[in-house]
Each structure stands twice: as structure tokens, then as C-alpha cells.
C-alpha positions as protocol buffer text, in pm:
chain_id: "A"
residue {
  index: 1
  type: MET
  ca { x: -5468 y: -18962 z: -19229 }
}
residue {
  index: 2
  type: ASP
  ca { x: -5264 y: -19157 z: -19486 }
}
residue {
  index: 3
  type: LEU
  ca { x: -5178 y: -18882 z: -19735 }
}
residue {
  index: 4
  type: VAL
  ca { x: -4978 y: -19111 z: -19964 }
}
residue {
  index: 5
  type: ASN
  ca { x: -5274 y: -19340 z: -20035 }
}
residue {
  index: 6
  type: LEU
  ca { x: -5526 y: -19055 z: -20040 }
}
residue {
  index: 7
  type: SER
  ca { x: -5313 y: -18868 z: -20294 }
}
residue {
  index: 8
  type: ALA
  ca { x: -5272 y: -19177 z: -20513 }
}
residue {
  index: 9
  type: THR
  ca { x: -5648 y: -19240 z: -20507 }
}
residue {
  index: 10
  type: VAL
  ca { x: -5734 y: -18880 z: -20599 }
}
residue {
  index: 11
  type: ALA
  ca { x: -5468 y: -18876 z: -20872 }
}
residue {
  index: 12
  type: GLY
  ca { x: -5630 y: -19189 z: -21016 }
}
residue {
  index: 13
  type: MET
  ca { x: -5973 y: -19029 z: -21000 }
}
residue {
  index: 14
  type: LEU
  ca { x: -5844 y: -18717 z: -21178 }
}
residue {
  index: 15
  type: ALA
  ca { x: -5675 y: -18934 z: -21443 }
}
residue {
  index: 16
  type: THR
  ca { x: -5997 y: -19130 z: -21494 }
}
residue {
  index: 17
  type: GLY
  ca { x: -6169 y: -18799 z: -21563 }
}
residue {
  index: 18
  type: GLY
  ca { x: -5958 y: -18771 z: -21877 }
}
residue {
  index: 19
  type: MET
  ca { x: -6102 y: -19095 z: -22016 }
}
residue {
  index: 20
  type: GLU
  ca { x: -6424 y: -19128 z: -22209 }
}
residue {
  index: 21
  type: GLY
  ca { x: -6710 y: -19263 z: -22006 }
}
residue {
  index: 22
  type: ALA
  ca { x: -6573 y: -19130 z: -21679 }
}
residue {
  index: 23
  type: GLY
  ca { x: -6922 y: -19014 z: -21589 }
}
residue {
  index: 24
  type: ALA
  ca { x: -7008 y: -19370 z: -21499 }
}
residue {
  index: 25
  type: TYR
  ca { x: -6717 y: -19375 z: -21254 }
}
residue {
  index: 26
  type: ILE
  ca { x: -6722 y: -19024 z: -21106 }
}
residue {
  index: 27
  type: SER
  ca { x: -7000 y: -18768 z: -21126 }
}
residue {
  index: 28
  type: ALA
  ca { x: -6918 y: -18480 z: -21359 }
}
residue {
  index: 29
  type: GLY
  ca { x: -6987 y: -18230 z: -21082 }
}
residue {
  index: 30
  type: LEU
  ca { x: -6742 y: -18393 z: -20842 }
}
residue {
  index: 31
  type: LEU
  ca { x: -6478 y: -18424 z: -21111 }
}
residue {
  index: 32
  type: LYS
  ca { x: -6518 y: -18056 z: -21199 }
}
residue {
  index: 33
  type: GLU
  ca { x: -6497 y: -17958 z: -20831 }
}
residue {
  index: 34
  type: MET
  ca { x: -6184 y: -18169 z: -20781 }
}
residue {
  index: 35
  type: THR
  ca { x: -6012 y: -18030 z: -21090 }
}
residue {
  index: 36
  type: GLU
  ca { x: -6091 y: -17668 z: -21001 }
}
residue {
  index: 37
  type: ARG
  ca { x: -5980 y: -17710 z: -20639 }
}
residue {
  index: 38
  type: VAL
  ca { x: -5655 y: -17879 z: -20739 }
}
residue {
  index: 39
  type: ARG
  ca { x: -5591 y: -17618 z: -21009 }
}
residue {
  index: 40
  type: ASN
  ca { x: -5647 y: -17337 z: -20755 }
}
residue {
  index: 41
  type: THR
  ca { x: -5420 y: -17508 z: -20503 }
}
residue {
  index: 42
  type: PHE
  ca { x: -5148 y: -17552 z: -20766 }
}
residue {
  index: 43
  type: ALA
  ca { x: -5184 y: -17187 z: -20882 }
}
residue {
  index: 44
  type: GLY
  ca { x: -4839 y: -17041 z: -20940 }
}
residue {
  index: 45
  type: ASP
  ca { x: -4677 y: -17386 z: -20953 }
}
residue {
  index: 46
  type: ARG
  ca { x: -4626 y: -17439 z: -21326 }
}
residue {
  index: 47
  type: ARG
  ca { x: -4474 y: -17785 z: -21287 }
}
residue {
  index: 48
  type: SER
  ca { x: -4768 y: -17922 z: -21088 }
}
residue {
  index: 49
  type: LEU
  ca { x: -5020 y: -17759 z: -21322 }
}
residue {
  index: 50
  type: ALA
  ca { x: -4839 y: -17916 z: -21619 }
}
residue {
  index: 51
  type: VAL
  ca { x: -4858 y: -18260 z: -21454 }
}
residue {
  index: 52
  type: LEU
  ca { x: -5232 y: -18211 z: -21394 }
}
residue {
  index: 53
  type: ASP
  ca { x: -5280 y: -18123 z: -21762 }
}
residue {
  index: 54
  type: GLN
  ca { x: -5066 y: -18420 z: -21872 }
}
residue {
  index: 55
  type: VAL
  ca { x: -5279 y: -18657 z: -21663 }
}
residue {
  index: 56
  type: HIS
  ca { x: -5589 y: -18527 z: -21841 }
}
residue {
  index: 57
  type: THR
  ca { x: -5417 y: -18558 z: -22180 }
}
residue {
  index: 58
  type: ASP
  ca { x: -5268 y: -18905 z: -22120 }
}
residue {
  index: 59
  type: PRO
  ca { x: -5463 y: -19075 z: -21838 }
}
residue {
  index: 60
  type: SER
  ca { x: -5276 y: -19403 z: -21881 }
}
residue {
  index: 61
  type: GLY
  ca { x: -4932 y: -19245 z: -21825 }
}
residue {
  index: 62
  type: SER
  ca { x: -4822 y: -19396 z: -21495 }
}
residue {
  index: 63
  type: ARG
  ca { x: -4533 y: -19148 z: -21457 }
}
residue {
  index: 64
  type: HIS
  ca { x: -4774 y: -18853 z: -21471 }
}
residue {
  index: 65
  type: HIS
  ca { x: -5006 y: -19029 z: -21226 }
}
residue {
  index: 66
  type: HIS
  ca { x: -4718 y: -19074 z: -20979 }
}
residue {
  index: 67
  type: ASP
  ca { x: -4603 y: -18712 z: -21019 }
}
residue {
  index: 68
  type: LEU
  ca { x: -4958 y: -18585 z: -20963 }
}
residue {
  index: 69
  type: ALA
  ca { x: -4995 y: -18800 z: -20651 }
}
residue {
  index: 70
  type: GLU
  ca { x: -4668 y: -18660 z: -20518 }
}
residue {
  index: 71
  type: ALA
  ca { x: -4780 y: -18302 z: -20582 }
}
residue {
  index: 72
  type: LEU
  ca { x: -5117 y: -18365 z: -20415 }
}
residue {
  index: 73
  type: ARG
  ca { x: -4942 y: -18517 z: -20112 }
}
residue {
  index: 74
  type: TRP
  ca { x: -4696 y: -18227 z: -20087 }
}
residue {
  index: 75
  type: TYR
  ca { x: -4975 y: -17967 z: -20083 }
}
residue {
  index: 76
  type: ALA
  ca { x: -5191 y: -18176 z: -19846 }
}
residue {
  index: 77
  type: GLU
  ca { x: -4906 y: -18191 z: -19594 }
}
residue {
  index: 78
  type: ARG
  ca { x: -4903 y: -17812 z: -19584 }
}
residue {
  index: 79
  type: ASP
  ca { x: -5275 y: -17737 z: -19608 }
}
residue {
  index: 80
  type: GLU
  ca { x: -5510 y: -17919 z: -19370 }
}
residue {
  index: 81
  type: LYS
  ca { x: -5822 y: -17806 z: -19560 }
}
residue {
  index: 82
  type: PHE
  ca { x: -5681 y: -17948 z: -19884 }
}
residue {
  index: 83
  type: ALA
  ca { x: -5596 y: -18274 z: -19703 }
}
residue {
  index: 84
  type: SER
  ca { x: -5958 y: -18304 z: -19584 }
}
residue {
  index: 85
  type: ASP
  ca { x: -6075 y: -18240 z: -19941 }
}
residue {
  index: 86
  type: LEU
  ca { x: -5855 y: -18529 z: -20057 }
}
residue {
  index: 87
  type: GLN
  ca { x: -6009 y: -18749 z: -19788 }
}
residue {
  index: 88
  type: ARG
  ca { x: -6363 y: -18653 z: -19890 }
}
residue {
  index: 89
  type: TRP
  ca { x: -6291 y: -18716 z: -20258 }
}
residue {
  index: 90
  type: ALA
  ca { x: -6125 y: -19052 z: -20192 }
}
residue {
  index: 91
  type: ALA
  ca { x: -6429 y: -19155 z: -19987 }
}
residue {
  index: 92
  type: ALA
  ca { x: -6643 y: -19083 z: -20295 }
}
residue {
  index: 93
  type: ALA
  ca { x: -6443 y: -19334 z: -20502 }
}
residue {
  index: 94
  type: PRO
  ca { x: -6642 y: -19644 z: -20593 }
}
residue {
  index: 95
  type: SER
  ca { x: -6594 y: -19914 z: -20334 }
}
residue {
  index: 96
  type: LEU
  ca { x: -6666 y: -20209 z: -20562 }
}
residue {
  index: 97
  type: VAL
  ca { x: -6414 y: -20360 z: -20797 }
}
residue {
  index: 98
  type: THR
  ca { x: -6528 y: -20611 z: -21055 }
}
residue {
  index: 99
  type: GLN
  ca { x: -6277 y: -20842 z: -21212 }
}
residue {
  index: 100
  type: ASN
  ca { x: -6345 y: -21120 z: -21459 }
}
residue {
  index: 101
  type: LEU
  ca { x: -6089 y: -21394 z: -21509 }
}
residue {
  index: 102
  type: THR
  ca { x: -6109 y: -21653 z: -21783 }
}
residue {
  index: 103
  type: ALA
  ca { x: -5806 y: -21878 z: -21796 }
}
residue {
  index: 104
  type: ARG
  ca { x: -5962 y: -22226 z: -21787 }
}
residue {
  index: 105
  type: ARG
  ca { x: -5720 y: -22474 z: -21630 }
}
residue {
  index: 106
  type: ASP
  ca { x: -5453 y: -22206 z: -21575 }
}
residue {
  index: 107
  type: ALA
  ca { x: -5677 y: -21985 z: -21357 }
}
residue {
  index: 108
  type: TYR
  ca { x: -5472 y: -22057 z: -21044 }
}
residue {
  index: 109
  type: ALA
  ca { x: -5147 y: -21958 z: -21214 }
}
residue {
  index: 110
  type: ALA
  ca { x: -5307 y: -21650 z: -21370 }
}
residue {
  index: 111
  type: GLY
  ca { x: -5446 y: -21545 z: -21032 }
}
residue {
  index: 112
  type: ASN
  ca { x: -5105 y: -21592 z: -20873 }
}
residue {
  index: 113
  type: ASP
  ca { x: -4952 y: -21331 z: -21105 }
}
residue {
  index: 114
  type: GLN
  ca { x: -5183 y: -21053 z: -20994 }
}
residue {
  index: 115
  type: THR
  ca { x: -5135 y: -20789 z: -20731 }
}
residue {
  index: 116
  type: ILE
  ca { x: -5444 y: -20621 z: -20595 }
}
residue {
  index: 117
  type: ASN
  ca { x: -5412 y: -20333 z: -20351 }
}
residue {
  index: 118
  type: HIS
  ca { x: -5716 y: -20250 z: -20144 }
}
residue {
  index: 119
  type: TYR
  ca { x: -5718 y: -19940 z: -19925 }
}
residue {
  index: 120
  type: HIS
  ca { x: -5974 y: -19859 z: -19662 }
}
residue {
  index: 121
  type: TRP
  ca { x: -5986 y: -19524 z: -19490 }
}
residue {
  index: 122
  type: ARG
  ca { x: -6157 y: -19446 z: -19166 }
}
residue {
  index: 123
  type: LYS
  ca { x: -6378 y: -19143 z: -19159 }
}
residue {
  index: 124
  type: ASP
  ca { x: -6259 y: -18937 z: -18863 }
}
């Protein structure tokens, strides 16, 4: 199980929950379940709880996203049940990515400047 990538994916999903229209991306029930489970796991850890709240307040803040991913990974390394929850949630992430590119004659150069990371997890 790749906890680094699972944690980053779940952190992104939790951050997306702070944006308007997140219901189209993640079901409200799943988002609520994820947030409650993470909040319960972080109970007593004020720093991690603060990062979770900051991600909901400022979903575009990449520093908060990274800190949340690190906290998720740290807890998943110590709690196998939490790690399997991360895996289940990441599997629920949409598998399709749509990208539109309009650059006319410079499309090749514009495409060269992009980095796209694609992660695939096996279901054990």
C-alpha cells in the first residue's frame, strides 16, 4: 500500500470538499464520513486538526494540502484500519480527468510545459 500517494489523494478530496460544487466530485455522504473519521483520528492532535480546518477554509492552499497529506500518512502508518479507510476513499475518487487545451499553433509547446501525475492503486 502506497501511503504517500493515498494520503495525497485523500487530502485533495478533503480540500475539494471545501469548494463550492464539490457534490459533483464527491458525494456529500462520503465527504462527511471522511471528515468525521479524520477528525476522530486526529482527536487530541491540535496541529493536525488545525490543518484539516485550514484545508476546508482555503482549499487552494498547497502548503495546507501537503501538511494534511503528511498527517494522514503519519496516522495511517500507525493504524492499519485508518490506512484501509484511506485506500477505500482514494478508490472512490473519480477516475476520469478531462482537460481542454486551446493554444492553436503553440499546442505542442503548451503541452510540453505540463506535468500530469496519474496514480493507479491495486485493490488487495
